[in-house]
C-alpha positions, 0 to 999 in steps of 0.5 A: 557496471554503474555506481559501486557493486554492494555486498552479500554478507554473511550473518551468523544465525541465531535463534537466541530470543526467538519464539518458535511455535510448532504444531499444525493443530496447535497452530490451527487451535491457538494461533489461527489469526496467523493463517489469514489476512484482510483478504479472508482467503483460506490457505493452509496450516503450517508446520511452525511459526517463527517470531524473530527479533533480530536479522539473525533470527530471520536468517536462522529461520530461512536457513532451516527452512531451506535446508528442510526444503520447507516453504516459506510464508512471511507475515507482517501486520496482515492488513493486506487484501490480496492474501499476500500473507496467508500461508500454503503450508510449510514455516510461516515467519511472522516479523511482528516482534521486529519493532526497534528503531535502530538509528537515525542520521542527519542528512542535508534537508532532513534525517534518514531513520533505520528501523526493523521491518515490524514497526507499525506506521501509526507507532512511527509516526507518533514517536517521530511526532513525540520525538521519542526514538530511544536513539542515544548517538549524537545525531539522535540527541540532536534530532530530539532538540531540533525545534523543526518537525520531520515525518515519514510521508507514506500514508496507507489508509491502514495505519496499523501496516507495517513498515516492511510490509508496506516496503514489500507492496510500495504502499500508498494512500490519499496523500500519494497525490502530493508525496508519491508511493513508498518507494520514494523514501526508501533509501536502504534495505537489508534483505534475507535472501531465500538462501539465508544469505543477507544482501545490504543495498543502499540507493545509488550503489547498484544500477542496472547495466546490460540487462543485469545487477551485479552484487559481490559475495563476501568471498569477492565472486560476483553475482549476477541478478537479471532486471527487468526489461519490459515497459511498465503503466506510468501511472500510480501502479502497484503490480509485478516487478518494477522496471526502468532502464538503468533502474537501481537494484533497491527498486526490484525489492520495493513492491516485490511482495516478498518473493524475492527476499525477506525485508529485514530493515529499512532505511527511509528518508524523512521530510520536514513538516508536514505543512499547515493544511485544512481539510474539506468536503464539497457536495456536487449536484452531479458526478459530472460537475464533481469530475470537473472539479477534480481535474481543475484541482489537480492543476491548482498550485501549490498541489493538493495533498490528497483528492478523495471522491465518493459517488452518490451510492456511497454516500447514500450508504454513509447517510443510512449508516448515520441515521441507524447510529444516531445522534452518536454518530461521527458521520456528520449530516450529509447535505447532498448525494450527487457526489462529493470530494474531499481535499486537503490544501496547504497554506503558507503565511503569504497566502494565509489560510483565510485567503486560501479557503477564500480561493477554494470557495470560488473554486467550488462555486465555479463548479456548481457546489454551494461554499456554505454547504462544504464541510471544513476541517481546521482543528484536530477534532474536525480532522478527526470526523473527516478521517471517520468520514472517508474510512467509514465507507469500506467498514459499511461495505464490510458489514453488508458483506458479512450479513450476506455471507450468512445467507451464502458463505461463498459471498465476497465483495468484488472490488477493483483497484485499478488507475488510468492516465489523467485524460481517461478518467472521464472514460473509465468511469464512464465505462463502469457506469455503462456496464454496471447499468445493465446489471442488477449488482449493487456497487459504489465508487470512491477513493483516490481520484486525484491519482485516477484510482477509484475503487469500484465495490461490486456487492453481489447479493447471491452466487449468480451476481458473484460470477457476474461481478467477477466476469465484469471485473476482467472487462474492467481490467482489460479496458483500464490496460487499454487505456494505459493504465494498470490492473493494481494501483495499490493493493498488489497482486497477491494470491488472488489476482494473478490472472490480472497480472497476465492482463497487464504484461505480455507472456515475455514480461511474466517470463522476465519475472520468472527468471529473476525469481528463479535466480534468487529463489530457485527452489521456490521456497519464499511466499510461494503462490504470491504474485507469480 
């Protein structure tokens, strides 16, 4: 075995301080928000909701459920769009009260911060910015006095997502292009297993060897967990269990969508910075020019923090929204609708802000765009407007779907989450266009183009178009996989996309995942119906 074995430590279960709501009818009446997430998927009622405030509370709830054979659904911020937090009966554990920052330790190059799983990313970010952690240890006091700034880099679009939820889904965001996904920053976890035992795992302590991870129980007995052994697409990816030869045990739980254990506490690595930067949106005459600009931008040093794309249909919808909102709209006047690229660039004392802006002006000009029509964000207010521009599009699409649902409740947005290798970006976009060009379905393409991770949103206006959109989705998934890509780059599989996991992985790989699940959760108690 590589490294040192970690242990499974027993924790005395306790319900002290934990709120418990019981009764299917009462929950359906007064707590219905806990029965859904952003996916709008309809699940089933639950018999009880547990609101733990400590690891001991989670252990109590899990052991109670296991003893009664009740399935458990774990709920965090309920910001997911694949129905992972939607229950299918049994019990529900809401982690929204697990919001404490538990400690901070100085490490070479920065700090490690430990927090409960339910703290939301926007709160964590604000408390780090204000250096208001409430930690009274020597390291905590040193952090508050340290003149440097430190932050947690993962930046999902939904900043109200919880820390534990983002670990369970290996969440990412616009700046993933520069910083990478959540996995890169997680150094330790406390996970309550489906039988109620607590697993403490730290990166580097247990690695795969000969197809297994070996941990030790409190009584000294060895516990073997099968390790995945299938190849993965090496693109931005969030589908199925992570797999790599000699992988770390912690990476099995990161991105496992909560089906192997309840992530109770998380220890993350903080990074110094962020560096000074500015944001910009460049507008192009056509999609070809925009894609060439993206390909060029990925080669620039220092690397941009983020590169995002908006196609013609996206810009037209945003411009229509701006006109409807009138003079008070936060969406600026859009100078052209051939396609736009949002990017963030750092600068330093040597190059300087002006020098960096001049550099990008030349790159923009070389790809057929007009620098004088480019938006540039230098102040907090400017960044806020660009951020609103980036995030307004999904809200506009959701409002259209809401209107369509008034006519037919079966209608919903069909949105892809696929990514492909760099060399296949143009081919994938061309494939989208070629198939949708033969259809009457309204669609938009936008998103994290720096990672070749574009969101194609199809908006069916009737049930026949919905069925056609679903058939097209399957064709797009197969195409992405044939190019070495993935069916889910950031949103995971949840309860809604299991058929696409089978497109990505062969039967044997799915069996490997099932074997791991059966080892840790033989009764299939934890998050049944999710992923597998």
